Biopython code that builds the backbone (N, CA, C, O; Angstrom):
import numpy as np
from Bio.PDB.StructureBuilder import StructureBuilder

atoms = [
    (1, "MET", "N", (12.209, -19.263, 14.523)),
    (1, "MET", "CA", (11.836, -17.953, 12.906)),
    (1, "MET", "C", (10.623, -17.392, 12.943)),
    (1, "MET", "O", (9.549, -17.969, 12.773)),
    (2, "ILE", "N", (10.782, -16.405, 13.139)),
    (2, "ILE", "CA", (9.317, -15.537, 13.346)),
    (2, "ILE", "C", (8.331, -16.146, 11.683)),
    (2, "ILE", "O", (8.986, -16.239, 10.645)),
    (3, "GLU", "N", (7.170, -16.410, 11.674)),
    (3, "GLU", "CA", (6.357, -16.804, 10.947)),
    (3, "GLU", "C", (6.069, -14.951, 10.271)),
    (3, "GLU", "O", (6.011, -13.811, 10.734)),
    (4, "GLN", "N", (5.965, -15.607, 9.007)),
    (4, "GLN", "CA", (5.569, -13.809, 8.202)),
    (4, "GLN", "C", (4.193, -13.678, 7.527)),
    (4, "GLN", "O", (3.848, -14.368, 6.567)),
    (5, "LYS", "N", (3.298, -12.560, 8.219)),
    (5, "LYS", "CA", (2.500, -12.475, 7.795)),
    (5, "LYS", "C", (2.079, -10.970, 6.790)),
    (5, "LYS", "O", (1.791, -9.964, 7.438)),
    (6, "ILE", "N", (2.065, -10.905, 5.684)),
    (6, "ILE", "CA", (1.931, -10.188, 4.211)),
    (6, "ILE", "C", (0.318, -9.823, 4.507)),
    (6, "ILE", "O", (-0.680, -10.542, 4.571)),
    (7, "GLN", "N", (0.548, -8.159, 4.681)),
    (7, "GLN", "CA", (-1.035, -7.897, 4.140)),
    (7, "GLN", "C", (-0.806, -6.650, 3.031)),
    (7, "GLN", "O", (-0.291, -5.535, 2.959)),
    (8, "GLU", "N", (-1.716, -7.838, 2.041)),
    (8, "GLU", "CA", (-1.830, -6.797, 0.460)),
    (8, "GLU", "C", (-2.723, -5.512, 0.686)),
    (8, "GLU", "O", (-3.785, -5.971, 1.104)),
    (9, "VAL", "N", (-2.827, -4.224, 0.627)),
    (9, "VAL", "CA", (-3.555, -3.739, -0.043)),
    (9, "VAL", "C", (-3.290, -2.741, -0.798)),
    (9, "VAL", "O", (-2.121, -2.357, -0.771)),
    (10, "ALA", "N", (-4.304, -1.979, -1.739)),
    (10, "ALA", "CA", (-4.357, -1.454, -2.524)),
    (10, "ALA", "C", (-4.147, 0.457, -1.555)),
    (10, "ALA", "O", (-4.279, 0.761, -0.370)),
    (11, "LEU", "N", (-3.790, 1.292, -2.786)),
    (11, "LEU", "CA", (-4.136, 2.716, -2.510)),
    (11, "LEU", "C", (-5.407, 2.960, -2.596)),
    (11, "LEU", "O", (-5.859, 3.247, -1.488)),
    (12, "PHE", "N", (-6.126, 2.971, -3.362)),
    (12, "PHE", "CA", (-7.595, 3.277, -3.454)),
    (12, "PHE", "C", (-8.315, 2.326, -3.533)),
    (12, "PHE", "O", (-7.396, 1.539, -3.760)),
    (13, "ASN", "N", (-9.425, 1.530, -3.546)),
    (13, "ASN", "CA", (-10.497, 0.773, -3.758)),
    (13, "ASN", "C", (-11.216, 1.357, -4.843)),
    (13, "ASN", "O", (-11.978, 0.459, -5.201)),
    (14, "SER", "N", (-11.387, 2.253, -5.496)),
    (14, "SER", "CA", (-12.410, 2.761, -6.618)),
    (14, "SER", "C", (-11.353, 2.749, -8.219)),
    (14, "SER", "O", (-11.763, 2.914, -9.368)),
    (15, "ARG", "N", (-9.883, 2.486, -7.739)),
    (15, "ARG", "CA", (-9.826, 2.841, -9.937)),
    (15, "ARG", "C", (-10.208, 1.647, -10.445)),
    (15, "ARG", "O", (-11.244, 1.599, -11.109)),
    (16, "HIS", "N", (-9.558, 0.666, -10.254)),
    (16, "HIS", "CA", (-9.629, -0.764, -11.025)),
    (16, "HIS", "C", (-10.018, -2.039, -9.848)),
    (16, "HIS", "O", (-10.164, -1.987, -8.627)),
    (17, "PRO", "N", (-10.080, -2.837, -10.540)),
    (17, "PRO", "CA", (-10.452, -4.633, -9.596)),
    (17, "PRO", "C", (-8.933, -4.996, -9.681)),
    (17, "PRO", "O", (-8.358, -5.078, -10.766)),
    (18, "ILE", "N", (-8.428, -5.169, -8.707)),
    (18, "ILE", "CA", (-7.052, -6.082, -7.871)),
    (18, "ILE", "C", (-7.242, -7.002, -7.786)),
    (18, "ILE", "O", (-8.215, -7.486, -7.208)),
    (19, "TYR", "N", (-6.063, -7.778, -8.530)),
    (19, "TYR", "CA", (-5.705, -9.491, -7.418)),
    (19, "TYR", "C", (-4.869, -9.308, -6.674)),
    (19, "TYR", "O", (-4.199, -8.278, -6.747)),
    (20, "SER", "N", (-4.690, -10.071, -5.904)),
    (20, "SER", "CA", (-3.892, -10.772, -5.484)),
    (20, "SER", "C", (-2.956, -11.175, -6.292)),
    (20, "SER", "O", (-3.382, -11.859, -7.223)),
    (21, "VAL", "N", (-1.318, -10.916, -6.259)),
    (21, "VAL", "CA", (-0.460, -11.981, -6.661)),
    (21, "VAL", "C", (-0.364, -13.273, -5.981)),
    (21, "VAL", "O", (-0.076, -14.247, -6.676)),
    (22, "LEU", "N", (-0.589, -13.451, -4.561)),
    (22, "LEU", "CA", (-0.074, -14.535, -3.960)),
    (22, "LEU", "C", (-1.728, -15.381, -4.354)),
    (22, "LEU", "O", (-1.990, -16.286, -5.146)),
    (23, "THR", "N", (-2.572, -14.615, -3.421)),
    (23, "THR", "CA", (-4.008, -15.753, -4.171)),
    (23, "THR", "C", (-4.675, -15.598, -4.554)),
    (23, "THR", "O", (-5.745, -15.963, -4.066)),
    (24, "LYS", "N", (-4.619, -14.890, -5.818)),
    (24, "LYS", "CA", (-4.933, -14.483, -7.142)),
    (24, "LYS", "C", (-7.157, -13.906, -6.688)),
    (24, "LYS", "O", (-8.154, -13.780, -7.399)),
    (25, "GLU", "N", (-6.935, -13.785, -5.494)),
    (25, "GLU", "CA", (-8.183, -13.124, -4.413)),
    (25, "GLU", "C", (-8.094, -11.897, -5.752)),
    (25, "GLU", "O", (-7.343, -11.714, -6.711)),
    (26, "PRO", "N", (-9.472, -11.133, -5.111)),
    (26, "PRO", "CA", (-9.571, -10.162, -4.678)),
    (26, "PRO", "C", (-9.221, -9.284, -3.526)),
    (26, "PRO", "O", (-9.643, -9.284, -2.370)),
    (27, "ILE", "N", (-8.153, -8.374, -4.261)),
    (27, "ILE", "CA", (-7.793, -7.087, -2.672)),
    (27, "ILE", "C", (-9.099, -6.301, -2.379)),
    (27, "ILE", "O", (-9.807, -5.996, -3.338)),
    (28, "THR", "N", (-9.387, -6.028, -1.395)),
    (28, "THR", "CA", (-10.433, -4.951, -0.596)),
    (28, "THR", "C", (-9.740, -4.299, 0.074)),
    (28, "THR", "O", (-10.426, -3.378, 0.518)),
    (29, "ASP", "N", (-8.562, -4.224, 0.484)),
    (29, "ASP", "CA", (-8.492, -2.917, 1.899)),
    (29, "ASP", "C", (-7.468, -2.138, 0.801)),
    (29, "ASP", "O", (-6.967, -2.704, -0.170)),
    (30, "SER", "N", (-7.348, -1.307, 1.013)),
    (30, "SER", "CA", (-6.887, -0.108, 1.208)),
    (30, "SER", "C", (-6.788, 1.419, 2.134)),
    (30, "SER", "O", (-7.595, 1.973, 2.880)),
    (31, "VAL", "N", (-5.407, 1.769, 1.685)),
    (31, "VAL", "CA", (-5.012, 2.950, 2.823)),
    (31, "VAL", "C", (-5.520, 4.191, 2.671)),
    (31, "VAL", "O", (-5.227, 5.130, 3.411)),
    (32, "PHE", "N", (-6.186, 4.248, 1.852)),
    (32, "PHE", "CA", (-7.009, 5.755, 1.524)),
    (32, "PHE", "C", (-8.717, 5.269, 1.322)),
    (32, "PHE", "O", (-9.443, 6.170, 1.743)),
    (33, "GLY", "N", (-9.271, 4.432, 0.946)),
    (33, "GLY", "CA", (-10.503, 4.155, 0.596)),
    (33, "GLY", "C", (-10.526, 4.458, -0.969)),
    (33, "GLY", "O", (-9.667, 4.252, -1.826)),
    (34, "ASP", "N", (-12.060, 5.132, -1.069)),
    (34, "ASP", "CA", (-11.839, 5.446, -2.267)),
    (34, "ASP", "C", (-11.552, 6.617, -3.210)),
    (34, "ASP", "O", (-11.765, 6.821, -4.405)),
    (35, "SER", "N", (-10.866, 7.452, -2.003)),
    (35, "SER", "CA", (-10.352, 8.787, -2.632)),
    (35, "SER", "C", (-9.844, 9.591, -1.660)),
    (35, "SER", "O", (-9.744, 9.064, -0.553)),
    (36, "VAL", "N", (-9.506, 10.690, -1.766)),
    (36, "VAL", "CA", (-8.950, 11.535, -0.626)),
    (36, "VAL", "C", (-9.597, 13.191, -1.440)),
    (36, "VAL", "O", (-9.506, 13.511, -2.625)),
    (37, "GLU", "N", (-10.159, 13.890, -0.413)),
    (37, "GLU", "CA", (-10.964, 14.907, -0.962)),
    (37, "GLU", "C", (-9.554, 16.170, -1.733)),
    (37, "GLU", "O", (-9.703, 16.901, -2.711)),
    (38, "ASN", "N", (-8.465, 16.039, -0.972)),
    (38, "ASN", "CA", (-7.868, 17.359, -1.886)),
    (38, "ASN", "C", (-6.378, 16.776, -1.910)),
    (38, "ASN", "O", (-5.384, 16.906, -1.197)),
    (39, "PRO", "N", (-6.739, 15.989, -3.210)),
    (39, "PRO", "CA", (-5.378, 15.607, -3.419)),
    (39, "PRO", "C", (-3.546, 16.039, -3.490)),
    (39, "PRO", "O", (-2.553, 15.401, -3.839)),
    (40, "LEU", "N", (-3.773, 17.496, -2.942)),
    (40, "LEU", "CA", (-2.879, 18.413, -2.728)),
    (40, "LEU", "C", (-2.452, 18.344, -1.227)),
    (40, "LEU", "O", (-1.379, 18.755, -0.786)),
    (41, "ASP", "N", (-3.595, 17.683, -0.415)),
    (41, "ASP", "CA", (-3.593, 17.881, 1.479)),
    (41, "ASP", "C", (-2.234, 16.589, 2.169)),
    (41, "ASP", "O", (-2.184, 15.691, 3.009)),
    (42, "PHE", "N", (-1.541, 17.095, 1.404)),
    (42, "PHE", "CA", (0.097, 15.766, 1.758)),
    (42, "PHE", "C", (-0.405, 16.001, 3.256)),
    (42, "PHE", "O", (-1.242, 15.104, 3.361)),
    (43, "ASN", "N", (-0.391, 16.509, 4.172)),
    (43, "ASN", "CA", (-0.371, 16.279, 5.843)),
    (43, "ASN", "C", (-1.402, 15.673, 6.301)),
    (43, "ASN", "O", (-1.426, 15.140, 7.410)),
    (44, "PHE", "N", (-2.862, 15.704, 5.066)),
    (44, "PHE", "CA", (-3.659, 14.404, 5.663)),
    (44, "PHE", "C", (-3.604, 12.796, 5.164)),
    (44, "PHE", "O", (-4.036, 11.760, 5.669)),
    (45, "MET", "N", (-2.958, 13.052, 4.089)),
    (45, "MET", "CA", (-2.227, 11.864, 3.554)),
    (45, "MET", "C", (-1.787, 10.682, 4.058)),
    (45, "MET", "O", (-2.260, 9.573, 4.305)),
    (46, "GLN", "N", (-0.416, 11.419, 4.166)),
    (46, "GLN", "CA", (0.540, 11.598, 5.725)),
    (46, "GLN", "C", (0.406, 11.096, 7.028)),
    (46, "GLN", "O", (1.148, 10.303, 7.608)),
    (47, "ASN", "N", (-0.756, 11.712, 7.482)),
    (47, "ASN", "CA", (-1.648, 10.650, 8.760)),
    (47, "ASN", "C", (-2.182, 9.735, 8.466)),
    (47, "ASN", "O", (-2.120, 8.704, 9.137)),
    (48, "GLU", "N", (-3.068, 9.879, 7.047)),
    (48, "GLU", "CA", (-3.155, 8.386, 7.077)),
    (48, "GLU", "C", (-2.916, 7.086, 6.427)),
    (48, "GLU", "O", (-3.371, 5.944, 6.368)),
    (49, "ALA", "N", (-2.097, 7.737, 6.030)),
    (49, "ALA", "CA", (-1.189, 6.394, 5.995)),
    (49, "ALA", "C", (0.497, 6.405, 6.840)),
    (49, "ALA", "O", (1.603, 5.995, 6.487)),
    (50, "LEU", "N", (0.097, 6.938, 7.807)),
    (50, "LEU", "CA", (0.989, 6.265, 9.350)),
    (50, "LEU", "C", (0.249, 6.016, 10.165)),
    (50, "LEU", "O", (0.501, 5.183, 11.036)),
    (51, "ARG", "N", (-1.052, 6.789, 10.085)),
    (51, "ARG", "CA", (-1.957, 5.355, 11.213)),
    (51, "ARG", "C", (-2.622, 3.631, 10.618)),
    (51, "ARG", "O", (-3.053, 2.763, 11.378)),
    (52, "PHE", "N", (-2.520, 3.515, 8.956)),
    (52, "PHE", "CA", (-2.484, 2.240, 8.163)),
    (52, "PHE", "C", (-1.051, 1.657, 8.936)),
    (52, "PHE", "O", (-1.079, 0.632, 9.617)),
    (53, "LEU", "N", (0.489, 2.653, 8.678)),
    (53, "LEU", "CA", (1.648, 1.648, 9.446)),
    (53, "LEU", "C", (1.463, 1.044, 10.790)),
    (53, "LEU", "O", (1.718, -0.082, 11.218)),
    (54, "GLN", "N", (0.725, 2.570, 11.577)),
    (54, "GLN", "CA", (0.547, 1.649, 13.062)),
    (54, "GLN", "C", (-0.038, 1.017, 13.491)),
    (54, "GLN", "O", (0.085, 0.612, 14.647)),
    (55, "THR", "N", (-1.308, 0.552, 12.313)),
    (55, "THR", "CA", (-2.014, -0.866, 13.145)),
    (55, "THR", "C", (-1.331, -1.894, 12.046)),
    (55, "THR", "O", (-1.700, -3.067, 12.113)),
    (56, "ALA", "N", (-0.579, -1.616, 11.264)),
    (56, "ALA", "CA", (0.360, -2.678, 10.799)),
    (56, "ALA", "C", (1.505, -3.345, 11.356)),
    (56, "ALA", "O", (2.060, -4.395, 11.033)),
    (57, "VAL", "N", (1.777, -2.372, 12.412)),
    (57, "VAL", "CA", (2.861, -2.939, 13.080)),
    (57, "VAL", "C", (2.222, -3.440, 14.321)),
    (57, "VAL", "O", (2.836, -4.197, 15.073)),
    (58, "TRP", "N", (0.877, -3.002, 14.591)),
    (58, "TRP", "CA", (0.069, -3.129, 15.820)),
    (58, "TRP", "C", (-0.200, -4.717, 16.021)),
    (58, "TRP", "O", (-0.030, -5.352, 17.062)),
    (59, "ASP", "N", (-0.718, -5.265, 14.614)),
    (59, "ASP", "CA", (-0.903, -6.447, 13.706)),
    (59, "ASP", "C", (0.107, -7.473, 13.270)),
    (59, "ASP", "O", (-0.072, -8.512, 12.634)),
    (60, "ASN", "N", (1.653, -6.734, 13.953)),
    (60, "ASN", "CA", (2.272, -7.963, 13.592)),
    (60, "ASN", "C", (2.838, -8.136, 12.479)),
    (60, "ASN", "O", (3.778, -8.928, 12.407)),
    (61, "VAL", "N", (2.404, -7.451, 11.388)),
    (61, "VAL", "CA", (2.330, -7.537, 10.313)),
    (61, "VAL", "C", (4.188, -7.286, 9.674)),
    (61, "VAL", "O", (4.642, -6.152, 9.825)),
    (62, "THR", "N", (5.107, -8.359, 9.013)),
    (62, "THR", "CA", (6.228, -8.355, 8.172)),
    (62, "THR", "C", (5.899, -7.577, 7.433)),
    (62, "THR", "O", (6.065, -6.434, 7.861)),
    (63, "LYS", "N", (5.224, -7.680, 5.852)),
    (63, "LYS", "CA", (5.647, -6.826, 5.353)),
    (63, "LYS", "C", (4.386, -6.990, 4.680)),
    (63, "LYS", "O", (3.626, -7.912, 4.974)),
    (64, "ILE", "N", (4.014, -5.764, 3.401)),
    (64, "ILE", "CA", (3.612, -4.611, 3.048)),
    (64, "ILE", "C", (3.414, -5.369, 1.128)),
    (64, "ILE", "O", (4.165, -5.503, 0.161)),
    (65, "HIS", "N", (2.271, -5.610, 1.379)),
    (65, "HIS", "CA", (2.541, -5.776, -0.875)),
    (65, "HIS", "C", (1.479, -4.307, -0.926)),
    (65, "HIS", "O", (0.317, -4.264, -0.523)),
    (66, "LEU", "N", (2.132, -3.373, -1.432)),
    (66, "LEU", "CA", (1.065, -2.429, -2.051)),
    (66, "LEU", "C", (0.592, -1.940, -3.271)),
    (66, "LEU", "O", (1.477, -1.778, -4.111)),
    (67, "TYR", "N", (-0.233, -1.736, -3.518)),
    (67, "TYR", "CA", (-0.733, -1.890, -4.973)),
    (67, "TYR", "C", (-0.856, -0.889, -5.141)),
    (67, "TYR", "O", (-1.486, -0.336, -4.239)),
    (68, "ILE", "N", (-0.388, 0.056, -6.333)),
    (68, "ILE", "CA", (-0.131, 1.143, -6.684)),
    (68, "ILE", "C", (-1.052, 1.489, -7.914)),
    (68, "ILE", "O", (-0.883, 1.356, -9.126)),
    (69, "THR", "N", (-2.469, 2.163, -6.875)),
    (69, "THR", "CA", (-3.481, 2.770, -8.616)),
    (69, "THR", "C", (-3.818, 3.458, -8.649)),
    (69, "THR", "O", (-4.996, 3.727, -8.884)),
    (70, "GLY", "N", (-2.534, 4.454, -8.319)),
    (70, "GLY", "CA", (-3.246, 6.288, -8.978)),
    (70, "GLY", "C", (-2.653, 6.945, -8.124)),
    (70, "GLY", "O", (-2.177, 6.505, -7.077)),
    (71, "LEU", "N", (-2.634, 8.457, -8.651)),
    (71, "LEU", "CA", (-2.771, 9.266, -7.622)),
    (71, "LEU", "C", (-1.357, 9.520, -7.633)),
    (71, "LEU", "O", (-1.358, 9.653, -6.409)),
    (72, "THR", "N", (0.278, 9.771, -8.040)),
    (72, "THR", "CA", (1.375, 9.948, -7.352)),
    (72, "THR", "C", (1.629, 10.662, -5.941)),
    (72, "THR", "O", (2.453, 10.423, -5.057)),
    (73, "PRO", "N", (0.524, 11.717, -6.064)),
    (73, "PRO", "CA", (0.360, 12.473, -4.048)),
    (73, "PRO", "C", (0.254, 11.801, -3.089)),
    (73, "PRO", "O", (0.421, 12.170, -1.927)),
    (74, "ALA", "N", (-0.045, 10.702, -3.480)),
    (74, "ALA", "CA", (-0.755, 9.264, -2.209)),
    (74, "ALA", "C", (0.521, 8.500, -2.291)),
    (74, "ALA", "O", (1.307, 8.662, -1.358)),
    (75, "THR", "N", (0.810, 7.799, -3.131)),
    (75, "THR", "CA", (2.151, 7.003, -3.566)),
    (75, "THR", "C", (3.713, 7.770, -2.125)),
    (75, "THR", "O", (4.331, 7.366, -1.140)),
    (76, "THR", "N", (3.613, 8.917, -2.921)),
    (76, "THR", "CA", (4.546, 9.393, -2.337)),
    (76, "THR", "C", (4.488, 10.167, -0.698)),
    (76, "THR", "O", (5.489, 10.527, -0.077)),
    (77, "SER", "N", (3.004, 10.305, -0.206)),
    (77, "SER", "CA", (2.870, 10.449, 0.657)),
    (77, "SER", "C", (3.086, 9.213, 1.507)),
    (77, "SER", "O", (3.805, 9.212, 2.506)),
    (78, "PHE", "N", (2.529, 8.333, 1.126)),
    (78, "PHE", "CA", (2.580, 6.540, 2.038)),
    (78, "PHE", "C", (4.055, 6.546, 2.433)),
    (78, "PHE", "O", (4.539, 6.602, 3.564)),
    (79, "LEU", "N", (4.882, 6.450, 0.809)),
    (79, "LEU", "CA", (6.368, 6.561, 0.981)),
    (79, "LEU", "C", (7.242, 7.641, 2.345)),
    (79, "LEU", "O", (7.812, 7.169, 3.328)),
    (80, "LYS", "N", (7.167, 8.506, 2.153)),
    (80, "LYS", "CA", (7.344, 10.200, 3.124)),
    (80, "LYS", "C", (6.749, 9.444, 4.367)),
    (80, "LYS", "O", (7.303, 9.897, 5.369)),
    (81, "SER", "N", (5.861, 8.494, 4.688)),
    (81, "SER", "CA", (5.788, 8.048, 6.533)),
    (81, "SER", "C", (5.856, 7.127, 6.061)),
    (81, "SER", "O", (4.724, 7.301, 5.607)),
    (82, "TYR", "N", (6.181, 5.977, 5.588)),
    (82, "TYR", "CA", (7.212, 5.229, 6.021)),
    (82, "TYR", "C", (8.031, 5.455, 6.142)),
    (82, "TYR", "O", (8.504, 4.798, 7.070)),
    (83, "PHE", "N", (8.584, 5.996, 5.800)),
    (83, "PHE", "CA", (10.413, 6.869, 5.886)),
    (83, "PHE", "C", (10.543, 7.459, 6.937)),
    (83, "PHE", "O", (11.589, 7.237, 7.548)),
    (84, "ASP", "N", (9.738, 8.237, 7.424)),
    (84, "ASP", "CA", (9.589, 9.334, 8.653)),
    (84, "ASP", "C", (9.857, 8.598, 10.054)),
    (84, "ASP", "O", (10.547, 8.778, 11.058)),
    (85, "ALA", "N", (8.700, 7.442, 9.444)),
    (85, "ALA", "CA", (8.539, 6.962, 10.683)),
    (85, "ALA", "C", (9.216, 5.411, 11.384)),
    (85, "ALA", "O", (8.913, 4.758, 12.382)),
    (86, "LEU", "N", (10.181, 5.249, 10.388)),
    (86, "LEU", "CA", (11.793, 4.351, 10.254)),
    (86, "LEU", "C", (10.361, 2.652, 10.384)),
    (86, "LEU", "O", (10.210, 1.682, 11.126)),
    (87, "CYS", "N", (9.799, 3.128, 9.380)),
    (87, "CYS", "CA", (8.766, 1.294, 9.924)),
    (87, "CYS", "C", (9.650, 0.391, 9.523)),
    (87, "CYS", "O", (10.379, 0.299, 8.535)),
    (88, "PRO", "N", (9.464, -0.236, 10.433)),
    (88, "PRO", "CA", (10.403, -1.940, 10.681)),
    (88, "PRO", "C", (9.879, -3.347, 9.311)),
    (88, "PRO", "O", (10.533, -4.300, 8.886)),
    (89, "ILE", "N", (8.478, -2.881, 8.980)),
    (89, "ILE", "CA", (7.790, -3.836, 8.094)),
    (89, "ILE", "C", (8.508, -3.881, 6.838)),
    (89, "ILE", "O", (9.002, -2.765, 6.678)),
    (90, "ARG", "N", (8.860, -4.801, 5.668)),
    (90, "ARG", "CA", (9.378, -4.359, 4.223)),
    (90, "ARG", "C", (8.045, -4.299, 3.781)),
    (90, "ARG", "O", (6.990, -4.764, 4.213)),
    (91, "LEU", "N", (8.364, -3.593, 2.786)),
    (91, "LEU", "CA", (7.408, -3.113, 1.779)),
    (91, "LEU", "C", (7.942, -3.362, 0.020)),
    (91, "LEU", "O", (8.917, -3.097, -0.682)),
    (92, "SER", "N", (6.817, -3.931, -0.082)),
    (92, "SER", "CA", (6.747, -3.926, -1.965)),
    (92, "SER", "C", (6.283, -3.299, -2.632)),
    (92, "SER", "O", (5.357, -2.866, -1.946)),
    (93, "LEU", "N", (6.199, -2.849, -3.583)),
    (93, "LEU", "CA", (4.976, -1.640, -4.327)),
    (93, "LEU", "C", (4.913, -2.628, -5.408)),
    (93, "LEU", "O", (5.910, -3.215, -5.828)),
    (94, "PHE", "N", (3.557, -2.823, -5.913)),
    (94, "PHE", "CA", (3.347, -3.833, -6.798)),
    (94, "PHE", "C", (2.321, -2.535, -8.018)),
    (94, "PHE", "O", (1.267, -2.052, -7.605)),
    (95, "HIS", "N", (2.953, -2.120, -9.648)),
    (95, "HIS", "CA", (2.772, -1.488, -10.784)),
    (95, "HIS", "C", (2.063, -2.673, -11.516)),
    (95, "HIS", "O", (2.352, -3.869, -11.520)),
    (96, "TYR", "N", (0.809, -1.834, -12.282)),
    (96, "TYR", "CA", (0.457, -2.776, -13.165)),
    (96, "TYR", "C", (1.507, -2.897, -14.638)),
    (96, "TYR", "O", (2.243, -2.082, -15.196)),
    (97, "ASN", "N", (1.163, -4.285, -14.906)),
    (97, "ASN", "CA", (1.903, -3.958, -16.546)),
    (97, "ASN", "C", (0.859, -3.788, -17.783)),
    (97, "ASN", "O", (-0.129, -4.520, -17.710)),
    (98, "ARG", "N", (0.922, -3.126, -18.643)),
    (98, "ARG", "CA", (-0.801, -3.415, -19.115)),
    (98, "ARG", "C", (-0.002, -4.529, -20.604)),
    (98, "ARG", "O", (-0.572, -5.038, -21.569)),
    (99, "ASP", "N", (1.022, -4.550, -20.325)),
    (99, "ASP", "CA", (1.267, -5.341, -21.455)),
    (99, "ASP", "C", (0.550, -6.839, -21.136)),
    (99, "ASP", "O", (-0.235, -7.421, -21.884)),
    (100, "THR", "N", (1.113, -7.377, -19.607)),
    (100, "THR", "CA", (1.059, -8.810, -19.436)),
    (100, "THR", "C", (-0.576, -8.794, -18.251)),
    (100, "THR", "O", (-1.268, -9.727, -17.845)),
    (101, "GLN", "N", (-0.665, -7.428, -18.048)),
    (101, "GLN", "CA", (-2.131, -7.381, -17.914)),
    (101, "GLN", "C", (-1.867, -7.636, -16.032)),
    (101, "GLN", "O", (-2.922, -7.982, -15.500)),
    (102, "ALA", "N", (-1.010, -7.550, -15.318)),
    (102, "ALA", "CA", (-0.301, -8.448, -13.866)),
    (102, "ALA", "C", (0.204, -7.317, -14.061)),
    (102, "ALA", "O", (0.319, -6.615, -15.065)),
    (103, "TYR", "N", (0.783, -7.089, -11.970)),
    (103, "TYR", "CA", (0.640, -6.707, -10.794)),
    (103, "TYR", "C", (1.938, -7.063, -10.956)),
    (103, "TYR", "O", (2.079, -8.197, -11.416)),
    (104, "GLU", "N", (3.121, -6.343, -10.682)),
    (104, "GLU", "CA", (5.004, -6.866, -10.909)),
    (104, "GLU", "C", (5.823, -6.247, -9.729)),
    (104, "GLU", "O", (5.643, -5.043, -9.548)),
    (105, "GLU", "N", (6.469, -6.727, -9.115)),
    (105, "GLU", "CA", (6.874, -6.130, -7.969)),
    (105, "GLU", "C", (7.730, -5.673, -7.367)),
    (105, "GLU", "O", (8.376, -6.481, -6.700)),
    (106, "GLN", "N", (8.095, -4.392, -7.309)),
    (106, "GLN", "CA", (9.055, -3.683, -7.022)),
    (106, "GLN", "C", (9.776, -3.734, -5.557)),
    (106, "GLN", "O", (9.287, -3.090, -4.629)),
    (107, "LYS", "N", (10.607, -4.289, -5.432)),
    (107, "LYS", "CA", (10.394, -4.863, -3.596)),
    (107, "LYS", "C", (11.457, -3.128, -3.333)),
    (107, "LYS", "O", (12.101, -2.308, -3.988)),
    (108, "PHE", "N", (11.262, -3.256, -2.708)),
    (108, "PHE", "CA", (11.259, -1.591, -1.692)),
    (108, "PHE", "C", (12.749, -1.450, -0.961)),
    (108, "PHE", "O", (13.768, -0.863, -1.326)),
    (109, "PHE", "N", (12.388, -2.381, 0.442)),
    (109, "PHE", "CA", (12.371, -1.997, 2.011)),
    (109, "PHE", "C", (12.354, -4.069, 2.257)),
    (109, "PHE", "O", (12.336, -4.556, 3.387)),
]
sb = StructureBuilder()
sb.init_structure("model")
sb.init_model(0)
sb.init_chain("A")
sb.init_seg("    ")
for serial, (resi, resn, name, xyz) in enumerate(atoms, 1):
    if name == "N":
        sb.init_residue(resn, " ", resi, " ")
    sb.init_atom(name, np.array(xyz, "f"), 0.0, 1.0, " ", f" {name:<3s}", serial, name[0])
structure = sb.get_structure()
């Protein structure tokens, strides 16, 4: 049986504090850092996402928990890169629920 290695990451660091649903520790890693210079530069964001995914594959990550922290073009760019690359890593998106003040999982693959 292959050991599961989950990577928890936010789209952006600076949106608001994010805590892991697994460990309750702060999530400090992000795909795009604090921001992107041009939120309509889809090629840039897709390339950044692809670099992130390649590193995750090389690090033997088996599942990514992606905390969605805003900027729809960043989310769609990440997903486009994920599907275009036929990424073998399982993916779940985590969305903030204002009513419960917690993140909820949307299993993607």
